[in-house]
LUMZAVO-552471 format. One record per residue: residue number from 1; residue in three letters; z, x negated, y of N, C-alpha, C, O in turn. Coordinates in pm, whole numbers. Atoms other than C-alpha are relative to their C-alpha. Layout:
<nodes>
{node NUM; 'ALA'; {Z; X; Y}; {Z; X; Y}; {Z; X; Y}; {Z; X; Y}}
...
</nodes>
This chain:
<nodes>
{node 1; 'UNK'; {-84; -101; 63}; {-184; -1335; 1721}; {-84; 103; -75}; {-52; 138; -189}}
{node 2; 'UNK'; {85; -100; 64}; {-460; -1085; 1646}; {-71; -60; -120}; {-83; 5; -224}}
{node 3; 'UNK'; {69; 64; 110}; {-647; -1334; 1428}; {92; -15; -121}; {49; 1; -235}}
{node 4; 'UNK'; {-98; 16; 109}; {-331; -1396; 1223}; {24; 134; -69}; {34; 140; -192}}
{node 5; 'UNK'; {-20; -133; 59}; {-278; -1022; 1172}; {-123; 40; -82}; {-108; 95; -191}}
{node 6; 'UNK'; {123; -31; 74}; {-643; -980; 1067}; {-6; -81; -129}; {-45; -28; -234}}
{node 7; 'UNK'; {-1; 85; 119}; {-610; -1272; 825}; {99; 55; -103}; {70; 56; -223}}
{node 8; 'UNK'; {-100; -58; 91}; {-295; -1115; 677}; {-53; 127; -65}; {-37; 147; -186}}
{node 9; 'UNK'; {56; -125; 54}; {-466; -777; 637}; {-109; -30; -103}; {-113; 33; -209}}
{node 10; 'UNK'; {106; 37; 94}; {-768; -939; 469}; {56; -60; -128}; {8; -31; -237}}
{node 11; 'UNK'; {-63; 58; 119}; {-546; -1141; 235}; {67; 107; -85}; {60; 102; -208}}
{node 12; 'UNK'; {-62; -110; 75}; {-353; -827; 139}; {-106; 83; -71}; {-90; 117; -188}}
{node 13; 'UNK'; {108; -79; 60}; {-676; -634; 77}; {-62; -75; -117}; {-91; -16; -221}}
{node 14; 'UNK'; {55; 82; 109}; {-813; -921; -131}; {94; 1; -120}; {49; 5; -234}}
{node 15; 'UNK'; {-98; -3; 109}; {-491; -920; -334}; {-3; 135; -73}; {9; 139; -196}}
{node 16; 'UNK'; {9; -132; 65}; {-520; -542; -398}; {-122; 6; -91}; {-113; 52; -204}}
{node 17; 'UNK'; {124; -2; 78}; {-881; -581; -517}; {15; -88; -125}; {-22; -46; -235}}
{node 18; 'UNK'; {-14; 93; 112}; {-798; -882; -736}; {103; 47; -100}; {81; 37; -221}}
{node 19; 'UNK'; {-106; -45; 89}; {-477; -738; -878}; {-47; 111; -93}; {-17; 111; -213}}
{node 20; 'UNK'; {47; -112; 81}; {-645; -420; -997}; {-138; -24; -60}; {-189; 59; -135}}
{node 21; 'UNK'; {131; 38; 54}; {-975; -598; -1078}; {-106; 106; 32}; {-181; 150; -55}}
{node 22; 'UNK'; {92; -104; -47}; {-1176; -351; -873}; {-127; -64; 58}; {-124; -179; 101}}
{node 23; 'UNK'; {124; 50; -61}; {-1539; -390; -753}; {14; -13; 151}; {103; 46; 212}}
{node 24; 'UNK'; {-3; 25; -145}; {-1609; -507; -397}; {-24; 125; 83}; {16; 129; 199}}
{node 25; 'UNK'; {29; -121; -77}; {-1724; -160; -292}; {126; 74; 44}; {119; 165; 126}}
{node 26; 'UNK'; {-127; -62; -37}; {-1356; -61; -265}; {72; -78; 110}; {188; -51; 140}}
{node 27; 'UNK'; {-59; 86; -102}; {-1294; -323; 7}; {55; 80; 118}; {165; 52; 165}}
{node 28; 'UNK'; {-46; -80; -115}; {-1270; -64; 289}; {135; 63; -28}; {224; 58; 56}}
{node 29; 'UNK'; {-124; -71; 34}; {-996; 128; 109}; {116; -98; -15}; {230; -66; 20}}
{node 30; 'UNK'; {-104; 103; 13}; {-803; -192; 29}; {45; -45; 139}; {164; -63; 164}}
{node 31; 'UNK'; {-33; 44; -136}; {-820; -300; 394}; {76; 109; 75}; {172; 80; 147}}
{node 32; 'UNK'; {-69; -113; -64}; {-717; 46; 517}; {145; 11; -47}; {236; 33; 33}}
{node 33; 'UNK'; {-135; -7; 55}; {-416; 47; 284}; {84; -119; 48}; {203; -103; 77}}
{node 34; 'UNK'; {-72; 119; -46}; {-321; -308; 387}; {51; 20; 143}; {164; -17; 174}}
{node 35; 'UNK'; {-41; -24; -138}; {-311; -208; 754}; {112; 103; 6}; {205; 90; 86}}
{node 36; 'UNK'; {-108; -99; 3}; {-99; 96; 672}; {131; -64; -43}; {236; -36; 15}}
{node 37; 'UNK'; {-122; 68; 45}; {150; -121; 484}; {52; -93; 108}; {173; -101; 130}}
{node 38; 'UNK'; {-43; 89; -108}; {155; -373; 770}; {69; 78; 112}; {161; 26; 176}}
{node 39; 'UNK'; {-64; -83; -101}; {247; -89; 1008}; {143; 38; -38}; {222; 77; 48}}
{node 40; 'UNK'; {-134; -35; 48}; {557; -28; 795}; {92; -122; -12}; {212; -106; -35}}
{node 41; 'UNK'; {-80; 122; 12}; {675; -392; 786}; {79; -23; 128}; {28; 0; 238}}
{node 42; 'UNK'; {-83; 20; -120}; {962; -481; 1021}; {-47; -116; 87}; {-94; -218; 37}}
{node 43; 'UNK'; {29; 102; -100}; {899; -681; 1337}; {116; -1; 100}; {192; 96; 109}}
{node 44; 'UNK'; {-103; 8; -104}; {1130; -799; 1616}; {-66; 6; 137}; {-152; -76; 169}}
{node 45; 'UNK'; {54; -18; -135}; {1050; -676; 1967}; {118; 3; 96}; {204; 91; 88}}
{node 46; 'UNK'; {-109; 10; -98}; {1282; -779; 2254}; {137; 2; -67}; {230; 67; -19}}
{node 47; 'UNK'; {-128; 10; 71}; {1559; -859; 2004}; {33; 120; -87}; {138; 122; -151}}
{node 48; 'UNK'; {-22; -120; 80}; {1527; -519; 1833}; {-92; -2; -122}; {-213; -20; -108}}
{node 49; 'UNK'; {80; -5; 121}; {1412; -497; 1472}; {-51; 143; -20}; {28; 237; -28}}
{node 50; 'UNK'; {65; -130; 14}; {1166; -210; 1430}; {-130; -18; -78}; {-155; -125; -134}}
{node 51; 'UNK'; {131; 9; 65}; {823; -134; 1283}; {-107; 43; 102}; {-77; 118; 195}}
{node 52; 'UNK'; {108; -47; -89}; {485; -91; 1456}; {-15; 152; -5}; {-45; 214; 97}}
{node 53; 'UNK'; {9; -145; 14}; {480; 266; 1321}; {102; 68; 90}; {70; 165; 159}}
{node 54; 'UNK'; {-107; -59; -81}; {812; 343; 1490}; {-26; -19; 149}; {7; 68; 230}}
{node 55; 'UNK'; {31; 23; -141}; {697; 188; 1818}; {-105; 98; 51}; {-97; 143; 165}}
{node 56; 'UNK'; {108; -91; -42}; {387; 411; 1828}; {44; 145; -5}; {22; 220; 90}}
{node 57; 'UNK'; {-30; -142; 20}; {524; 740; 1691}; {143; 41; 36}; {172; 160; 47}}
{node 58; 'UNK'; {-137; -32; -39}; {893; 716; 1785}; {89; 47; -112}; {203; 87; -87}}
{node 59; 'UNK'; {-81; -38; 117}; {1016; 797; 1433}; {-12; -110; -105}; {-111; -184; -109}}
{node 60; 'UNK'; {3; 99; 107}; {1102; 578; 1138}; {-105; 39; -103}; {-124; 157; -129}}
{node 61; 'UNK'; {102; -32; 100}; {825; 551; 876}; {62; 53; -129}; {174; 16; -165}}
{node 62; 'UNK'; {-43; -55; 129}; {858; 744; 551}; {-63; -86; -109}; {-182; -74; -138}}
{node 63; 'UNK'; {51; 94; 99}; {824; 478; 282}; {-41; 70; -130}; {-103; 7; -216}}
{node 64; 'UNK'; {38; -73; 121}; {779; 747; 16}; {-150; 26; -7}; {-202; 57; -114}}
{node 65; 'UNK'; {144; -24; 1}; {414; 784; 121}; {-78; -118; -56}; {-198; -106; -84}}
{node 66; 'UNK'; {68; 116; 56}; {333; 435; -7}; {-16; 18; -151}; {70; 76; -216}}
{node 67; 'UNK'; {30; -13; 142}; {177; 417; -353}; {-78; -123; -44}; {-124; -201; 40}}
{node 68; 'UNK'; {78; 113; 50}; {7; 162; -577}; {-148; 35; 11}; {-197; 127; -55}}
{node 69; 'UNK'; {141; -25; -26}; {-351; 149; -455}; {-82; -18; -127}; {-54; -106; -208}}
{node 70; 'UNK'; {94; 1; 112}; {-628; 212; -710}; {65; 40; -132}; {15; 5; -239}}
{node 71; 'UNK'; {-60; -55; 122}; {-393; 380; -957}; {-87; 114; -49}; {-161; 175; 28}}
{node 72; 'UNK'; {70; -115; 55}; {-541; 637; -1191}; {83; 124; 30}; {204; 126; 5}}
{node 73; 'UNK'; {-71; -123; -34}; {-451; 985; -1074}; {-64; 121; -64}; {-185; 126; -86}}
{node 74; 'UNK'; {45; -128; 54}; {-478; 1330; -1222}; {38; 105; 104}; {154; 114; 144}}
{node 75; 'UNK'; {-27; -96; -106}; {-510; 1610; -969}; {-61; 135; -34}; {-158; 146; -109}}
{node 76; 'UNK'; {41; -138; 24}; {-551; 1985; -969}; {-132; 28; 70}; {-149; 0; 189}}
{node 77; 'UNK'; {129; -39; -57}; {-906; 2109; -917}; {-51; 119; -80}; {-93; 105; -194}}
{node 78; 'UNK'; {28; -126; 70}; {-981; 2469; -1005}; {-148; 26; -24}; {-183; 104; -113}}
{node 79; 'UNK'; {143; -30; 13}; {-1360; 2460; -965}; {-76; -115; -62}; {-41; -232; -44}}
{node 80; 'UNK'; {91; 98; 59}; {-1631; 2281; -1159}; {-137; 31; 59}; {-212; 113; 4}}
{node 81; 'UNK'; {121; -37; -73}; {-1922; 2285; -917}; {24; 132; 71}; {117; 143; 151}}
{node 82; 'UNK'; {-21; -131; -59}; {-1959; 2648; -816}; {73; 94; -96}; {108; 206; -59}}
{node 83; 'UNK'; {-65; -83; 102}; {-1799; 2779; -1136}; {151; -24; 1}; {196; -138; -3}}
{node 84; 'UNK'; {-146; 10; 4}; {-1426; 2854; -1135}; {45; -23; -144}; {-2; 44; -236}}
{node 85; 'UNK'; {-54; 29; 133}; {-1238; 2709; -1430}; {104; 105; -34}; {202; 121; 39}}
{node 86; 'UNK'; {-100; -97; 44}; {-1054; 2979; -1617}; {8; -7; -153}; {-76; -67; -218}}
{node 87; 'UNK'; {-19; 4; 144}; {-927; 3029; -1966}; {110; -98; -38}; {147; -186; 39}}
{node 88; 'UNK'; {-112; 81; 48}; {-656; 2867; -2170}; {-46; -140; -38}; {26; -237; -13}}
{node 89; 'UNK'; {44; 128; 54}; {-865; 2586; -2320}; {-63; -92; 105}; {-88; -208; 75}}
{node 90; 'UNK'; {65; 82; -102}; {-1018; 2461; -1994}; {103; -74; 85}; {199; -15; 135}}
{node 91; 'UNK'; {-89; 81; -84}; {-848; 2178; -1809}; {-28; 31; 146}; {-143; 49; 186}}
{node 92; 'UNK'; {14; -25; -143}; {-785; 2241; -1442}; {33; -123; 82}; {69; -114; 199}}
{node 93; 'UNK'; {-26; 125; -70}; {-739; 1876; -1353}; {-122; -91; -14}; {-202; -79; -107}}
{node 94; 'UNK'; {103; 103; 3}; {-974; 1591; -1276}; {71; -134; 11}; {178; -146; 70}}
{node 95; 'UNK'; {-53; 135; -2}; {-911; 1223; -1322}; {-76; -80; 106}; {-199; -72; 112}}
{node 96; 'UNK'; {65; 78; -104}; {-980; 990; -1029}; {79; -123; 38}; {186; -149; -19}}
{node 97; 'UNK'; {-63; 123; -47}; {-890; 669; -849}; {66; 29; 135}; {-1; 75; 228}}
{node 98; 'UNK'; {-72; -21; -127}; {-622; 694; -577}; {-42; -109; 97}; {-15; -227; 75}}
{node 99; 'UNK'; {53; 99; -93}; {-784; 527; -276}; {62; 7; 139}; {36; -80; 223}}
{node 100; 'UNK'; {-62; -4; -132}; {-577; 638; 21}; {73; 130; 26}; {67; 224; -52}}
{node 101; 'UNK'; {-70; -119; -48}; {-366; 890; 208}; {-96; 83; 82}; {-174; 30; 161}}
{node 102; 'UNK'; {83; -91; -79}; {-539; 1194; 351}; {70; 24; 134}; {189; 53; 138}}
{node 103; 'UNK'; {-58; -16; -133}; {-485; 1222; 726}; {14; 147; 40}; {89; 179; 132}}
{node 104; 'UNK'; {-5; -141; -39}; {-538; 1599; 737}; {87; 85; -92}; {109; 203; -65}}
{node 105; 'UNK'; {-89; -74; 90}; {-313; 1700; 447}; {109; -94; -49}; {106; -214; -23}}
{node 106; 'UNK'; {-109; 82; 52}; {1; 1578; 276}; {-34; -42; -143}; {43; -17; -235}}
{node 107; 'UNK'; {43; 36; 134}; {-191; 1439; -18}; {-70; -134; -2}; {-73; -207; 97}}
{node 108; 'UNK'; {75; 123; 19}; {-390; 1151; -155}; {-149; 31; -7}; {-190; 143; -38}}
{node 109; 'UNK'; {144; -10; 18}; {-762; 1090; -149}; {-32; -67; -133}; {10; -180; -159}}
{node 110; 'UNK'; {43; 51; 129}; {-912; 1042; -494}; {-151; -11; -3}; {-222; 76; 49}}
{node 111; 'UNK'; {143; 14; 24}; {-1255; 910; -582}; {-23; 19; -149}; {41; -45; -231}}
{node 112; 'UNK'; {32; -29; 141}; {-1401; 1047; -904}; {-136; -62; -31}; {-238; -7; 9}}
{node 113; 'UNK'; {128; 65; 29}; {-1668; 806; -1036}; {-97; 86; -81}; {-218; 70; -67}}
{node 114; 'UNK'; {91; -82; 81}; {-1806; 1065; -1280}; {-76; 101; 85}; {-192; 130; 57}}
{node 115; 'UNK'; {69; -95; -88}; {-1888; 1316; -1003}; {-51; -68; 127}; {-128; -8; 203}}
{node 116; 'UNK'; {33; 75; -121}; {-1928; 1048; -731}; {38; 74; 128}; {-33; 70; 228}}
{node 117; 'UNK'; {-51; -73; -117}; {-1725; 1263; -492}; {144; -38; 25}; {214; -87; -63}}
{node 118; 'UNK'; {-138; 23; -38}; {-1399; 1228; -306}; {70; 134; 14}; {12; 232; 59}}
{node 119; 'UNK'; {-80; -121; -4}; {-1123; 1484; -329}; {133; -33; 65}; {182; -145; 56}}
{node 120; 'UNK'; {-134; 14; -55}; {-799; 1535; -144}; {89; 102; -70}; {54; 220; -81}}
{node 121; 'UNK'; {-91; -91; 69}; {-505; 1682; -330}; {144; -40; 26}; {179; -159; 27}}
{node 122; 'UNK'; {-143; 27; -12}; {-134; 1716; -271}; {71; 33; -132}; {191; 14; -145}}
{node 123; 'UNK'; {-52; -33; 132}; {-87; 1832; -631}; {-58; -101; -99}; {-164; -77; -157}}
{node 124; 'UNK'; {54; 109; 81}; {-129; 1509; -830}; {110; -70; -77}; {229; -52; -51}}
{node 125; 'UNK'; {-92; 85; 77}; {31; 1273; -1079}; {-70; -134; -18}; {-183; -139; -68}}
{node 126; 'UNK'; {56; 134; 15}; {-30; 896; -1071}; {50; -64; -128}; {167; -51; -163}}
{node 127; 'UNK'; {-36; 76; 120}; {-32; 689; -1389}; {-34; -145; 27}; {-149; -187; 10}}
{node 128; 'UNK'; {22; 139; -38}; {11; 327; -1282}; {-13; -92; -120}; {-47; -209; -104}}
{node 129; 'UNK'; {7; 85; 119}; {16; 201; -1641}; {-142; -12; -54}; {-170; -102; -134}}
{node 130; 'UNK'; {138; 4; 49}; {-354; 273; -1703}; {-81; -105; 75}; {-61; -126; 194}}
{node 131; 'UNK'; {90; 99; -61}; {-615; 3; -1638}; {-118; 76; 61}; {-211; 113; -9}}
{node 132; 'UNK'; {100; -82; -68}; {-828; 185; -1379}; {-144; -48; -22}; {-229; 35; -54}}
{node 133; 'UNK'; {140; 42; 18}; {-1143; -35; -1403}; {-52; 27; -142}; {-166; 68; -160}}
{node 134; 'UNK'; {42; -24; 138}; {-1153; -7; -1783}; {-21; 149; -25}; {-115; 188; -94}}
{node 135; 'UNK'; {6; -144; 21}; {-1094; 367; -1773}; {-127; 60; 59}; {-185; 152; 2}}
{node 136; 'UNK'; {117; -55; -68}; {-1381; 430; -1530}; {-124; -89; -16}; {-225; -65; 50}}
{node 137; 'UNK'; {113; 87; 27}; {-1611; 154; -1658}; {-48; -73; 124}; {-168; -81; 150}}
{node 138; 'UNK'; {33; 72; -123}; {-1599; -45; -1333}; {-2; -150; -29}; {79; -200; -106}}
{node 139; 'UNK'; {15; 143; 23}; {-1710; -408; -1323}; {62; -77; 117}; {31; -52; 233}}
{node 140; 'UNK'; {-64; 85; -101}; {-1497; -664; -1139}; {-100; -105; 48}; {-160; -175; -34}}
{node 141; 'UNK'; {98; 92; -58}; {-1713; -872; -900}; {54; -140; 23}; {-23; -230; 55}}
{node 142; 'UNK'; {-59; 128; -35}; {-1473; -1160; -857}; {64; 8; 137}; {83; 117; 191}}
{node 143; 'UNK'; {-69; 4; -128}; {-1307; -1270; -536}; {-87; 50; 114}; {-209; 63; 101}}
{node 144; 'UNK'; {70; -49; -118}; {-1402; -1142; -193}; {14; -104; 110}; {123; -155; 136}}
{node 145; 'UNK'; {1; 98; -108}; {-1500; -1374; 88}; {-42; 68; 129}; {-132; 152; 129}}
{node 146; 'UNK'; {34; -54; -131}; {-1512; -1288; 455}; {-111; -87; 60}; {-100; -209; 59}}
{node 147; 'UNK'; {110; 74; -59}; {-1837; -1386; 624}; {-98; -46; -106}; {-85; -13; -224}}
{node 148; 'UNK'; {104; 49; 89}; {-2136; -1559; 472}; {19; -148; -25}; {85; -217; 52}}
{node 149; 'UNK'; {-8; 142; 33}; {-2168; -1898; 304}; {-87; -81; 96}; {-191; -35; 142}}
{node 150; 'UNK'; {78; 94; -81}; {-2289; -2193; 509}; {-36; -119; -88}; {17; -135; -197}}
{node 151; 'UNK'; {34; 122; 72}; {-2448; -2515; 398}; {-133; 11; -72}; {-225; 78; -26}}
{node 152; 'UNK'; {125; 12; 73}; {-2713; -2583; 139}; {-38; 124; -80}; {-152; 137; -124}}
{node 153; 'UNK'; {28; -118; 82}; {-2687; -2253; -41}; {-94; 96; 74}; {-105; 92; 197}}
{node 154; 'UNK'; {89; -99; -57}; {-2936; -1974; 15}; {82; 100; 80}; {182; 153; 31}}
{node 155; 'UNK'; {-74; -94; -84}; {-2822; -1755; 301}; {-35; 142; -41}; {-151; 176; -62}}
{node 156; 'UNK'; {16; -139; 41}; {-2771; -1392; 209}; {15; 88; 124}; {102; 65; 207}}
{node 157; 'UNK'; {-10; -90; -114}; {-2833; -1113; 457}; {123; 88; -16}; {149; 141; -124}}
{node 158; 'UNK'; {-121; -81; 2}; {-2513; -929; 545}; {-38; 145; -28}; {-116; 202; 48}}
{node 159; 'UNK'; {38; -138; 33}; {-2535; -583; 376}; {50; 102; 102}; {-13; 207; 120}}
{node 160; 'UNK'; {-54; -91; -100}; {-2319; -417; 645}; {23; -78; 129}; {136; -119; 157}}
{node 161; 'UNK'; {-18; 77; -123}; {-2385; -593; 977}; {94; 70; 97}; {121; 189; 85}}
{node 162; 'UNK'; {-94; -51; -99}; {-2149; -548; 1268}; {-58; 122; 71}; {-174; 121; 113}}
{node 163; 'UNK'; {43; -122; -65}; {-2170; -199; 1416}; {-52; 107; -95}; {-80; 219; -52}}
{node 164; 'UNK'; {47; -98; 97}; {-2284; -27; 1094}; {108; 103; -24}; {223; 67; -52}}
{node 165; 'UNK'; {-99; -103; 27}; {-2111; 307; 1053}; {0; 33; -148}; {-106; 42; -210}}
{node 166; 'UNK'; {-15; -33; 141}; {-1978; 390; 709}; {71; 133; -8}; {184; 147; 39}}
{node 167; 'UNK'; {-58; -133; 13}; {-1914; 755; 630}; {25; 31; -146}; {-58; 2; -232}}
{node 168; 'UNK'; {-35; -40; 134}; {-1739; 884; 321}; {20; 150; 0}; {118; 199; 57}}
{node 169; 'UNK'; {-21; -145; 5}; {-1788; 1255; 252}; {120; 31; -88}; {133; -25; -197}}
{node 170; 'UNK'; {-117; -37; 79}; {-1465; 1410; 130}; {-2; 149; -27}; {-59; 228; 49}}
{node 171; 'UNK'; {-11; -140; 36}; {-1395; 1734; -41}; {148; 34; 12}; {230; -16; -65}}
{node 172; 'UNK'; {-139; -36; -22}; {-1075; 1889; 88}; {17; 146; -34}; {-40; 234; 31}}
{node 173; 'UNK'; {-30; -136; 47}; {-950; 2196; -94}; {-128; 82; -17}; {-137; 195; 30}}
{node 174; 'UNK'; {122; -70; 35}; {-1298; 2288; -214}; {-104; 5; 111}; {-212; 60; 90}}
{node 175; 'UNK'; {94; -1; -111}; {-1467; 2238; 125}; {-48; -141; 27}; {32; -234; 24}}
{node 176; 'UNK'; {52; 131; -37}; {-1694; 1949; 214}; {18; -19; 148}; {-3; 73; 227}}
{node 177; 'UNK'; {-13; 30; -143}; {-1624; 1778; 542}; {-55; -137; 30}; {-54; -181; 145}}
</nodes>
């Protein structure tokens, strides 16, 4: 049962990466989003149709929090480094890639490739019609495979072996955490 759920989550994440033609480095965010969507899908438990989210939290999930992963987003950001943006001609928004829901605020997490930082904002606008990889000059790596190749091919060392911790610094309302 667990293996089937893991396979489903990996297939969903692979589909998100392939659909938006994103590089492999966004795999974590695709997998995280896939698991969140799976928690919202209905299941039958003891003859009762419910969701895993409802079983854990006791409330029905709010489907409005779902969004198209890797969409281009524009979000409010008043500061440019340590300098506050002011004046009529200065834009107070930044463009980024929507990569997930923020757990500490009611907003989305955006990754801005130009600054190489993550931001959380609840004041945003998503534009799903833009081609995110083209806009940010990202190169599509092709399909994603779980595990390493076997056989006659040269074996590649796993870049993130089991137990490796991966930390993503985020900037939430101007504070690094």
